[in-house]
Structures are given as C-alpha cells and as structure tokens.
C-alpha positions, 0 to 999 in steps of 0.5 A: 973249208968246212960249211955247217948246213943251218937246222932246220926246225920241225914244227912242234918237235923241237924244244924252242917251239915247246918254250915258245908255246908255253910262253905265248899260252902264259900269254894268250890265254888271259883272254879266255877267263875275260871272254868268261866273265863276259858271258856271266861266269864269275872267275877271278884272278886267282883261278886265272893264275892257278890255270896259267900255272897249270899250262905248262903241266899238260900238253898246250897242243892237246886241246883235250888237255887245255880243255880239262886243264880251264875247267878244273881251274876256271870253273867252280860251279856245275851249272857254269859247265855248258857257258864254258863248253861254249865259251871255250868252242867260241873263243878258239874258233874265232881265234882269240888265243893260241887256237889259231896261231898254235894249232893251226900250224901243220903237223910233218908230213901233212898237208894244209887240209889238216891243219886244225884239228876240230875241238871236241867239246866234252859234254859228259856230267860228272857226277860227284858224290858227297860223302858223308859221316855218322854226323851228317856232315859233309866229309869235304869242301866245308871249310870252302863252303864257311867262306864262300859268298852267298850269292855265289852258292848254288841251291844244293850249297844254300841247303848244307849252309841252312842246315848249319845255320840251324846248329848255330848258337849264339849267347845274348849279352848280360846286364845287370838287374835290379833284384839281386842274388847270394854273393860270397864275395863282393856286392853289399851287406846282406843286412836282412839276412845277417838280422835273421841269423841273429834272431834267437841266437845268444851267440855274437853274429856269424860270418856277414852275407853279401849280396850282388846284383842279378844279371840277366839276358839282353833283349835281341832286335833283328831288323831284316832287309828282304829288299831285292837287293838283298835276294842272295841273302834274305833267306839265310839271314832269316835262318840265322834269325830262327836259329836266335830265337831258339837260343835265347827267349828275348829277340824280336825279328822284323823284316822290312822293304818298303815297310815293316812286318814282325815275324817273330810270331812266324819264326817261332815254330820249331820246324826250320823249314815251315817257319821260313815259309811261313815268314816270307809269306807273311811279309807281303813287299819281299824282294821290294824296294828299300826304304830302310828309314821309314821302317826303322820310324815304323819301329819305333813308333809301333814296336818299341815297348812290345820289342824291348828296345830300351836297352836291347842291341839292335841288329840291321841287316841290310846292304844300305842301299836306301831308296828314301831320305836318307835324313830319314835314316840318320834320325830314326838312327839317333832315336834308336841309338839313345834309346838302345844299348848298341846298334851293329849293321850286318852289310853283306857287301862289306865281305869284298875287301874293295868295299867301301860305305859310300852309299847315301844309306851307309854315309846316313848310317855309320855315325851311329853304328858301334859295329859294321860286320859282314854277313855274306858267308857262314863264317861271317855270321859265327862272328856275327853271333860272337860280336853280339856276344862280347858287346859290353 
C-alpha cells in the first residue's frame, strides 16, 4: 500500500498563493482610493477600476510595482503626488491593505526579522515635457483638457484653457430690422425702384424689383457670478466674455456678487490679461456673497436701456446658490423675460451627471429660463456659443 506525502506550500512560490494574492489585491486596494479621497485627492470610480485592472499585470509582492500602478491610475495632478506618497505609506503601515497580511509573510529561508520589507517611497519629480507644434497648440492631452472641469485644473492647464478661449468664435443670433435691402426673390415689391426705372423710358416697365427686411445681430448681455462659490470658474467665464466682445460689437458684460458692476469698458482692451485684471479690479465684491435677484433688479433699473436688454439674449452664469430672497429672483427674471428675446442660464455644477436643480435659486429661476447649459469645461463653453448662435 503506497502512501502519498502531502504537498507542502512554499509561500509565494506556488501558483495558488499568487492567485489568492491577486484576489486579495482587488478587494483590499479599494481602501487605498478611499484613503486618498479622505486626504483631499479627487479619485473617481473609473480610476479605481483602472487600478484594479492594473494590479494583476504587475508583481503584487513588489511595493515598487504597486506604488507606480497606483500613482499612474489614481493620481491625475502632479500637485497630489506628495499626498499620495504619504497616504501610500500610512495605509500599508497601518495594515489597512494587504501590506500587513501579504507582505508580512516571511520568504522561504528568511527569519521573522526580515518578514516585512520596508516601503521605499519615491520622491523623484517626473518632468513631463510638453511638445508643441508650429501653431502653438499642445501636441497631446488637448482632448482630455477640453472635458476637464475647471475646478480640477492646475495653474498651467488653466493658462492653456485661457489661451484656447481667446480663439473662441461667437456668432450672435440674427433678427429682422426695420430697414430693407434688395432681394432677388421673395419680400415685397420695390415700387419706388420700379417707378424710377420707368422715368424717361418709353418702353414698358422691366422686371418687378423686390425688397426684404434686413437682419442684424441681436444684443448679447452676459451677467457673470463672481461670488466665492464660483471662484473656480469666474476668471475663465470672464475670458469667455472677452472673446465674445472681440467677436461681435453688441455685447454688454456685467459681474455681480452682492451688487452689479458693468465691466464692458474694462474688457474692451486688446490684451486679454490686462483686460481681465482691470475688470477684476473694478469689481469690489469679487469672491463675496451671492444676491442674484437684487443684481438683476439693479440691471433692469439702471442698465436696461444702455445694455439694450430689449430683444437681447441674456446669459446668466451662476451656480444658483442664492443668498437673498428667491421670490425677488423669480420676479426679476419674469420682468427680464418679457423684455428680452431669450434667457440662457449657465451653471457649472450641471456638468455633473448627478446634478439636480433643487436649490432655492435654481428652483425659482427655471420657469423663466429658455436653456440650461453647463459651463464647467472648455467644451461646455463652446457648446454655449453654439446654443446662443442657434437661438431663434
């Protein structure tokens, strides 16, 4: 009778232990993303899924491989790398992940003193060189930057977005004027020209001439929220207003926090940085409170004639976090809707798929708004320009 000796596992050397390590890795490393979020790093579900998919492709027993996999998948901003280093060390030092259970096993032939290898943190700064073409555009990452929220952008990325906004073209919607012009077909008969052609001519009159109503650009009124809750978006929205002023002449720009300030003249300078600095200096309540209703009331009382609000497309850029009376906001928007052509509300928060307009300000404003669009990224501002040009 033959007896078989039981198989002895040799730690990390067996395939079974490697597979179990991968299974524990996919489960335990979810907490690393949660720890990064608690430390203030923006980590989304897609980044955690990418991290989980990357772990089976690396050596889970090597801290270096795990470190770089997490840094590539979970970190999107260079400013967050020191925070990631600290959280990575604290997480495995506290036994929150497999660092205590997997990495704590002694290797074959080693004693308990060398059971847990030390975590070697990486403090080397990786310099990413941006390659530019002859036109001055970034050679890579531009499409990602178009979709990125302004609040999550670094200073260098905001500078690139501002440069792209300077090239934005805005076409104002058209409306019929009282003056007429010559028309080959359609319109009404041009009797004056037909009679003038008959004077001194013994023959019968020639073809009947026609005229039609001219079209001209509608005025555009931009009302920008520069309160504290809009601090991540205010300057780029002001850059959008500068581009609109360069594209068409019938544009008026106002900024408001607790009161309204006209900045059309300040934004009229050719240099965008100087124009934005002058506009920011003239607004005394920058990064202050938010009183949308009272600011619109001041617009209608003091600037409705000069700003040509009648028949205009009014664009209100605000997150809708009203600190005043929502009833005042509803009343002023009702007056503004009777006077203007269309009202477009730009809310940077609406770029989030989970956004719901449930604040008091947005609830009061929605019945009087013709379009609600996002304004959190470069693509959303380009979409806003398209929506404004298509309003009939």
